[in-house]
Structures are given as structure tokens and as C-alpha cells.
Backbone as numpy.savetxt, mean C-alpha at the origin, in Angstrom:
# Nx Ny Nz CAx CAy CAz Cx Cy Cz
-16.54 -17.46 -5.83 -16.21 -16.08 -6.16 -15.09 -16.10 -7.21
-15.18 -15.14 -8.14 -14.17 -15.03 -9.20 -13.31 -13.79 -8.94
-12.00 -14.03 -8.81 -11.05 -12.96 -8.54 -10.18 -12.72 -9.76
-9.81 -11.46 -9.97 -8.83 -11.12 -11.00 -7.62 -10.53 -10.28
-6.47 -11.20 -10.40 -5.23 -10.73 -9.79 -4.35 -10.12 -10.88
-4.08 -8.81 -10.75 -3.23 -8.11 -11.72 -1.87 -7.91 -11.07
-0.93 -8.77 -11.45 0.39 -8.80 -10.83 1.36 -9.43 -11.81
2.57 -8.89 -11.91 3.52 -9.41 -12.90 4.55 -10.38 -12.32
4.31 -10.89 -11.14 5.22 -11.86 -10.52 4.60 -13.26 -10.59
4.99 -14.07 -11.57 4.34 -15.38 -11.79 4.33 -16.29 -10.57
5.40 -16.30 -9.80 5.46 -17.18 -8.63 4.42 -16.77 -7.59
4.30 -15.45 -7.34 3.30 -14.98 -6.39 1.89 -15.27 -6.92
1.66 -15.01 -8.20 0.34 -15.23 -8.80 -0.07 -16.69 -8.66
0.84 -17.60 -8.99 0.52 -19.03 -8.88 0.24 -19.44 -7.45
1.07 -18.96 -6.53 0.87 -19.29 -5.11 -0.44 -18.74 -4.57
-0.75 -17.52 -4.94 -1.99 -16.89 -4.48 -3.21 -17.63 -5.03
-3.18 -17.95 -6.32 -4.31 -18.67 -6.95 -4.51 -20.03 -6.29
-3.42 -20.73 -6.01 -3.50 -22.04 -5.35 -4.08 -21.89 -3.95
-3.63 -20.86 -3.22 -4.08 -20.63 -1.86 -5.58 -20.35 -1.80
-6.09 -19.44 -2.66 -7.52 -19.10 -2.58 -8.39 -20.25 -3.07
-7.89 -21.04 -4.02 -8.65 -22.20 -4.50 -8.74 -23.26 -3.41
-7.63 -23.53 -2.73 -7.61 -24.55 -1.68 -8.41 -24.12 -0.45
-8.29 -22.85 -0.06 -8.94 -22.38 1.17 -10.42 -22.09 0.99
-10.82 -21.55 -0.18 -12.20 -21.10 -0.34 -12.89 -21.66 -1.59
-12.14 -22.30 -2.46 -12.72 -22.77 -3.71 -12.97 -21.66 -4.72
-12.29 -20.53 -4.54 -12.45 -19.41 -5.45 -11.61 -19.62 -6.71
-12.09 -19.08 -7.80 -11.32 -19.08 -9.05 -10.55 -17.76 -9.12
-9.25 -17.84 -9.42 -8.42 -16.64 -9.53 -7.77 -16.60 -10.90
-8.17 -15.65 -11.72 -7.56 -15.44 -13.03 -6.43 -14.43 -12.88
-5.42 -14.56 -13.73 -4.26 -13.68 -13.65 -4.15 -12.79 -14.87
-3.70 -11.57 -14.63 -3.32 -10.64 -15.69 -1.96 -10.10 -15.28
-1.01 -10.09 -16.19 0.36 -9.73 -15.84 0.71 -8.28 -16.15
-0.29 -7.49 -16.55 -0.07 -6.06 -16.79 -1.40 -5.34 -16.60
-1.32 -4.03 -16.47 -2.54 -3.22 -16.32 -3.40 -3.34 -17.58
-2.77 -3.31 -18.73 -3.51 -3.40 -19.99 -4.28 -4.71 -20.08
-3.60 -5.80 -19.75 -4.25 -7.12 -19.78 -5.37 -7.19 -18.75
-5.13 -6.63 -17.56 -6.15 -6.65 -16.51 -7.41 -5.92 -16.92
-7.27 -4.74 -17.52 -8.44 -3.97 -17.97 -9.19 -4.73 -19.06
-8.46 -5.39 -19.95 -9.10 -6.16 -21.02 -9.85 -7.37 -20.46
-9.32 -7.97 -19.39 -9.93 -9.17 -18.81 -11.21 -8.87 -18.05
-11.47 -7.62 -17.70 -12.68 -7.29 -16.92 -13.96 -7.74 -17.62
-13.94 -7.80 -18.93 -15.12 -8.22 -19.69 -15.52 -9.66 -19.37
-14.58 -10.45 -18.79 -14.88 -11.85 -18.44 -15.77 -11.95 -17.21
-15.92 -10.86 -16.47 -16.81 -10.84 -15.31 -16.14 -11.37 -14.05
-15.85 -10.48 -13.11 -15.21 -10.86 -11.85 -15.96 -10.22 -10.69
-15.80 -10.83 -9.52 -16.43 -10.31 -8.31 -15.53 -9.32 -7.58
-14.22 -9.41 -7.84 -13.27 -8.58 -7.12 -11.96 -8.56 -7.89
-11.27 -7.40 -7.89 -9.96 -7.29 -8.54 -8.91 -6.95 -7.49
-7.75 -7.59 -7.61 -6.59 -7.31 -6.77 -5.50 -6.74 -7.66
-4.93 -5.60 -7.28 -3.99 -4.88 -8.14 -2.68 -4.63 -7.42
-1.58 -5.06 -8.04 -0.25 -4.76 -7.51 0.05 -3.28 -7.79
0.78 -2.63 -6.90 1.12 -1.21 -7.10 2.17 -1.00 -8.18
3.01 -2.00 -8.40 4.11 -1.84 -9.35 3.92 -2.80 -10.52
3.34 -2.27 -11.59 3.09 -3.06 -12.79 4.04 -2.61 -13.90
4.34 -3.48 -14.85 5.33 -3.11 -15.87 4.89 -2.01 -16.83
3.58 -1.87 -17.05 3.13 -0.92 -18.06 2.39 0.29 -17.51
2.02 0.25 -16.24 1.22 1.36 -15.69 1.33 1.34 -14.17
1.31 2.51 -13.59 1.30 2.68 -12.14 0.04 2.03 -11.56
0.18 1.38 -10.42 -0.96 0.71 -9.78 -2.09 1.67 -9.41
-1.74 2.90 -9.01 -2.77 3.88 -8.66 -3.59 4.26 -9.90
-2.90 4.43 -11.02 -3.60 4.74 -12.27 -4.45 3.55 -12.71
-3.96 2.36 -12.47 -4.71 1.15 -12.82 -6.01 1.07 -12.02
-5.96 1.45 -10.75 -7.18 1.48 -9.94 -8.23 2.39 -10.59
-7.79 3.56 -11.05 -8.72 4.50 -11.70 -9.26 3.93 -13.01
-8.39 3.26 -13.78 -8.83 2.64 -15.03 -9.91 1.59 -14.78
-9.68 0.75 -13.77 -10.65 -0.31 -13.44 -11.98 0.30 -13.00
-11.91 1.37 -12.21 -13.14 2.03 -11.74 -13.91 2.63 -12.90
-13.20 3.14 -13.90 -13.87 3.73 -15.06 -14.58 2.66 -15.88
-13.99 1.47 -15.94 -14.58 0.38 -16.72 -15.74 -0.26 -15.98
-15.56 -0.51 -14.67 -16.60 -1.17 -13.87 -16.63 -0.53 -12.48
-17.39 0.55 -12.30 -17.39 1.28 -11.02 -17.85 0.43 -9.82
-18.63 -0.60 -10.06 -19.15 -1.42 -8.96 -18.18 -2.51 -8.51
-17.13 -2.74 -9.27 -16.19 -3.81 -8.95 -15.30 -3.41 -7.77
-15.35 -4.16 -6.65 -14.45 -3.85 -5.54 -12.99 -4.10 -5.94
-12.11 -3.20 -5.49 -10.70 -3.28 -5.82 -9.86 -3.28 -4.55
-8.91 -4.23 -4.50 -7.98 -4.33 -3.38 -6.58 -4.17 -3.94
-5.76 -3.38 -3.28 -4.35 -3.30 -3.65 -3.61 -4.39 -2.90
-2.73 -5.07 -3.63 -1.89 -6.11 -3.02 -0.46 -5.73 -3.35
0.37 -5.56 -2.31 1.68 -4.97 -2.54 2.69 -5.45 -1.52
3.96 -5.36 -1.91 5.04 -5.63 -0.96 5.27 -4.44 -0.04
4.75 -3.28 -0.41 4.90 -2.08 0.42 3.90 -2.10 1.56
4.35 -1.66 2.72 3.45 -1.62 3.87 3.42 -0.24 4.52
3.98 0.77 3.84 4.10 2.09 4.45 2.75 2.82 4.49
2.62 3.68 5.48 1.37 4.40 5.71 1.02 5.31 4.54
2.01 5.89 3.89 1.74 6.80 2.76 1.06 6.04 1.62
1.55 4.84 1.32 0.92 4.04 0.25 -0.50 3.67 0.63
-0.71 3.30 1.88 -2.05 2.92 2.34 -3.02 4.10 2.21
-2.55 5.30 2.55 -3.42 6.48 2.44 -3.75 6.77 0.98
-2.75 6.67 0.10 -2.98 6.92 -1.34 -3.93 5.87 -1.92
-3.79 4.63 -1.48 -4.65 3.55 -1.96 -6.11 3.84 -1.59
-6.31 4.25 -0.36 -7.66 4.57 0.10 -8.23 5.75 -0.69
-7.39 6.77 -0.90 -7.83 7.95 -1.66 -8.12 7.62 -3.11
-7.44 6.59 -3.65 -7.65 6.19 -5.04 -8.89 5.33 -5.23
-9.61 5.06 -4.14 -10.88 4.34 -4.26 -10.82 2.85 -4.04
-9.67 2.34 -3.58 -9.59 0.91 -3.28 -10.39 0.60 -2.03
-10.89 -0.62 -1.95 -11.68 -1.05 -0.80 -10.83 -1.73 0.26
-9.59 -2.06 -0.08 -8.74 -2.74 0.87 -7.29 -2.73 0.45
-6.43 -3.19 1.36 -4.99 -3.21 1.14 -4.43 -4.48 1.76
-3.75 -5.29 0.94 -3.12 -6.52 1.42 -1.62 -6.39 1.23
-0.88 -6.61 2.30 0.57 -6.65 2.22 0.96 -8.09 1.89
1.81 -8.26 0.89 2.13 -9.61 0.41 2.77 -10.51 1.46
3.32 -9.93 2.50 3.97 -10.74 3.55 2.98 -11.24 4.61
1.71 -10.87 4.51 0.72 -11.33 5.49 0.51 -12.84 5.38
0.16 -13.48 6.49 -0.21 -14.89 6.42 -1.48 -15.06 5.59
-1.63 -16.21 4.93 -2.82 -16.44 4.09 -4.15 -16.18 4.79
-4.27 -16.56 6.06 -5.54 -16.36 6.77 -5.91 -14.89 6.84
-4.92 -14.02 7.01 -5.19 -12.58 7.08 -5.55 -12.03 5.71
-4.87 -12.53 4.67 -5.23 -12.12 3.31 -6.69 -12.48 3.02
-7.05 -13.70 3.34 -8.42 -14.16 3.10 -9.44 -13.34 3.90
-9.08 -12.98 5.13 -9.99 -12.18 5.95 -10.25 -10.81 5.33
-9.22 -10.20 4.75 -9.38 -8.90 4.09 -10.28 -9.05 2.86
-10.05 -10.10 2.08 -10.90 -10.34 0.90 -12.34 -10.59 1.33
-12.53 -11.36 2.40 -13.89 -11.60 2.93 -14.56 -10.29 3.31
-13.82 -9.41 3.99 -14.37 -8.11 4.41 -14.83 -7.30 3.20
-13.96 -7.21 2.20 -14.28 -6.41 1.01 -15.45 -7.03 0.25
-15.46 -8.35 0.12 -16.56 -9.03 -0.58 -17.89 -8.81 0.13
-17.84 -8.60 1.44 -19.06 -8.37 2.23 -19.43 -6.88 2.28
-18.68 -6.04 1.55 -19.01 -4.63 1.50 -18.33 -3.79 2.57
-17.42 -4.39 3.32 -16.70 -3.65 4.35 -15.33 -3.24 3.81
-14.69 -2.31 4.51 -13.34 -1.91 4.12 -12.33 -2.92 4.64
-11.30 -3.16 3.85 -10.23 -4.07 4.24 -8.95 -3.34 4.56
-9.05 -2.33 5.43 -7.86 -1.57 5.85 -7.63 -1.75 7.34
-7.94 -2.90 7.87 -7.86 -3.14 9.31 -6.45 -3.21 9.83
-6.33 -3.68 11.01 -5.04 -3.76 11.69 -4.21 -4.95 11.24
-4.68 -5.66 10.22 -3.91 -6.82 9.76 -2.64 -6.42 9.04
-2.56 -5.19 8.56 -1.34 -4.74 7.90 -0.41 -4.09 8.90
0.84 -4.01 8.55 1.85 -3.45 9.43 1.51 -2.02 9.79
1.55 -1.70 11.09 1.21 -0.36 11.55 2.41 0.58 11.52
3.62 0.03 11.52 4.82 0.85 11.51 5.24 1.09 10.07
5.32 2.37 9.65 5.68 2.64 8.26 7.13 2.29 7.96
7.40 1.97 6.71 8.77 1.72 6.24 9.42 3.06 5.96
10.53 3.33 6.61 11.27 4.57 6.39 12.69 4.23 5.99
13.26 5.05 5.13 14.64 4.84 4.71 15.58 5.21 5.87
16.82 4.72 5.84 17.78 5.11 6.89 17.94 6.62 7.00
17.95 7.33 5.86 18.10 8.79 5.88 16.87 9.45 6.52
15.68 8.93 6.22 14.46 9.47 6.84 14.50 9.26 8.36
15.02 8.12 8.78 15.15 7.87 10.22 16.15 8.83 10.85
17.24 9.15 10.12 18.20 10.15 10.62 17.53 11.50 10.80
16.76 11.92 9.79 16.05 13.20 9.86 15.07 13.19 11.02
14.35 12.09 11.19 13.38 11.97 12.28 14.07 12.08 13.63
15.22 11.42 13.80 15.95 11.48 15.07 16.39 12.90 15.39
16.91 13.61 14.39 17.34 15.00 14.61 16.14 15.91 14.87
15.03 15.64 14.19 13.80 16.38 14.43 13.37 16.21 15.89
13.44 14.98 16.38 13.04 14.68 17.76 13.94 15.36 18.78
15.19 15.64 18.38 16.12 16.35 19.26 15.87 17.85 19.25
14.94 18.30 18.38 14.57 19.71 18.35 15.34 20.56 17.36
16.04 19.93 16.43 16.83 20.69 15.46 15.97 21.28 14.35
16.32 22.48 13.93 15.66 23.14 12.80 16.20 22.54 11.49
15.52 22.83 10.39 15.91 22.30 9.09 17.37 22.62 8.75
17.82 23.86 9.03 19.19 24.25 8.70 20.20 23.42 9.48
19.90 23.13 10.74 20.80 22.32 11.55 20.81 20.86 11.08
19.65 20.35 10.71 19.57 18.98 10.18 20.39 18.90 8.89
20.25 19.91 8.03 20.99 19.98 6.77 22.49 19.92 7.04
22.93 20.73 7.99 24.35 20.80 8.32 24.85 19.47 8.87
24.13 18.89 9.79 24.56 17.64 10.43 24.60 16.46 9.46
23.67 16.44 8.51 23.61 15.31 7.57 24.34 15.59 6.26
24.77 16.84 6.06 25.49 17.18 4.84 24.62 17.10 3.58
23.37 17.54 3.71 22.45 17.52 2.57 21.85 18.91 2.39
21.22 19.13 1.26 20.60 20.43 0.98 19.35 20.61 1.84
19.03 21.86 2.13 17.86 22.14 2.95 16.58 21.69 2.25
16.52 21.81 0.91 15.33 21.34 0.19 15.18 19.82 0.32
16.32 19.11 0.46 16.27 17.66 0.67 15.70 17.35 2.05
16.08 18.15 3.04 15.50 18.00 4.39 13.99 18.18 4.32
13.56 19.24 3.61 12.11 19.48 3.49 11.41 18.33 2.78
12.05 17.76 1.76 11.47 16.62 1.04 11.34 15.41 1.97
12.38 15.17 2.77 12.31 14.05 3.73 11.19 14.28 4.75
11.06 15.52 5.22 10.00 15.82 6.19 8.62 15.61 5.59
8.43 16.02 4.34 7.15 15.82 3.67 6.81 14.33 3.59
7.81 13.51 3.22 7.60 12.07 3.14 7.35 11.47 4.52
8.08 11.94 5.53 7.86 11.47 6.91 6.44 11.78 7.37
6.00 13.02 7.14 4.66 13.41 7.57 3.61 12.52 6.91
3.78 12.27 5.61 2.82 11.42 4.89 2.84 10.00 5.44
4.04 9.45 5.68 4.16 8.08 6.17 3.56 7.93 7.56
3.70 8.98 8.38 3.18 8.93 9.75 1.73 9.40 9.85
1.21 9.95 8.77 -0.18 10.43 8.78 -0.39 11.66 9.63
0.60 12.57 9.62 0.54 13.80 10.42 0.83 15.00 9.53
0.65 16.21 10.10 0.91 17.41 9.31 1.83 18.41 10.00
2.28 18.10 11.22 3.17 19.02 11.91 4.38 18.27 12.48
5.43 19.04 12.81 6.64 18.45 13.38 6.34 17.80 14.74
5.57 18.49 15.56 5.25 17.97 16.89 4.48 16.67 16.78
3.48 16.63 15.91 2.69 15.41 15.74 3.53 14.27 15.17
4.51 14.61 14.31 5.40 13.58 13.77 6.21 12.93 14.89
6.72 13.76 15.79 7.50 13.24 16.91 6.63 12.38 17.83
5.43 12.89 18.15 4.52 12.14 19.02 4.13 10.79 18.41
3.81 10.80 17.10 3.41 9.56 16.42 4.58 8.58 16.35
5.79 9.10 16.05 6.97 8.24 15.97 7.27 7.59 17.32
7.08 8.33 18.41 7.27 7.75 19.75 6.21 6.70 20.04
4.99 7.00 19.65 3.85 6.11 19.90 4.08 4.73 19.25
4.65 4.71 18.05 4.84 3.44 17.34 6.25 2.89 17.47
7.08 3.53 18.34 8.38 2.98 18.67 9.52 3.27 17.71
9.35 4.28 16.84 10.44 4.63 15.92 11.53 5.43 16.60
11.14 6.19 17.64 12.13 6.95 18.44 11.74 6.82 19.90
12.68 7.17 20.77 12.39 7.11 22.21 12.08 8.49 22.74
């Protein structure tokens, strides 16, 4: 199988290429920018892996560019981010899978195998607990105590619109749309008691 890895971190690219060659005998070509990756598609690949943070273009936009060039090419996002919001956006952007760079090689290979076989690679191999900033955790804790936005604003010394922005990000990260569901989901995954 021929893979195209679009990532601007040479050490990770080299390690990944060595790992897939040793484990599966796959060839992994590298592109260090979105522009280079789109140009390399003409070389013919079975699967593309795209980092979310590229020097010349957003990873989500790069997914759309790749789909426009070769709609049949399966695309996997490979990222240091493991938050639920990124995973949801990746899925909505048409990616077939999501690999967190901190996963063990066997799990990375299993996700690639799934996608190559036509299945989705969004299984439980990625971290289920979203990454939240310390301030978002503060907002979540006060939310769980039953405080309204104005009280959260007062206690944290921030603007009410900032509280609303944090809540929007929390809801996206937790995959919920209401305050009650945010609290229930946060308890379920151990973010609050």
C-alpha cells in the first residue's frame, strides 16, 4: 500500500515511515505542506494522512482540497490533538479516520487497516476524554454547582460573553447541546464528581 503523509514535523514523518515499512511493508511518501501534498497526489496513493496544523493551510481545508482532487482517496487525520471537538470536525470534513500521534504503533496501524478496508477509523483507540483548558475546567466545575452565567462571570472575573464562549467550546468538546447534558457527560467520563 502507498501512503501519503502530509505533516511538517520531519522527526515524526521519518519515524512513521519507518514504522509502517517495518510493520507492513508499506511505502510512505512525505509532503511537508498542504500545497506539496496536493501536488503529490498525481503520483498515485492508496491513502492520505493529514496533520491538522500545517504551515501553509489549515488541515480541515486541506482535507477538502484533497477530496476535490481525488474524491475516492481515503483520508485520515493524524494529530497531536485528541479533543472531541476536533474529532467531530474531522468526521464532518469527510475524513475516514482519526489517529492521535500519541497512540501506540499497533493502534495506528489498526486504524489504517480499518480505513483501507472501507471501514471508519474513529474507534475507541483514541482518547475518550476531551482536552480542556484549565479555565474551561473552572467553568465546567461552576456549571456543575448550578451557577448561572452571570455568577460564573463574577466568580472567575471574566466577561459574560467569555463565559458563553467557554460553554460553546465545552459543549462541542463533550458532544452535547445543553447544560444538563454537559454535566452528565462530564461526570460520565470523570471530569467532575
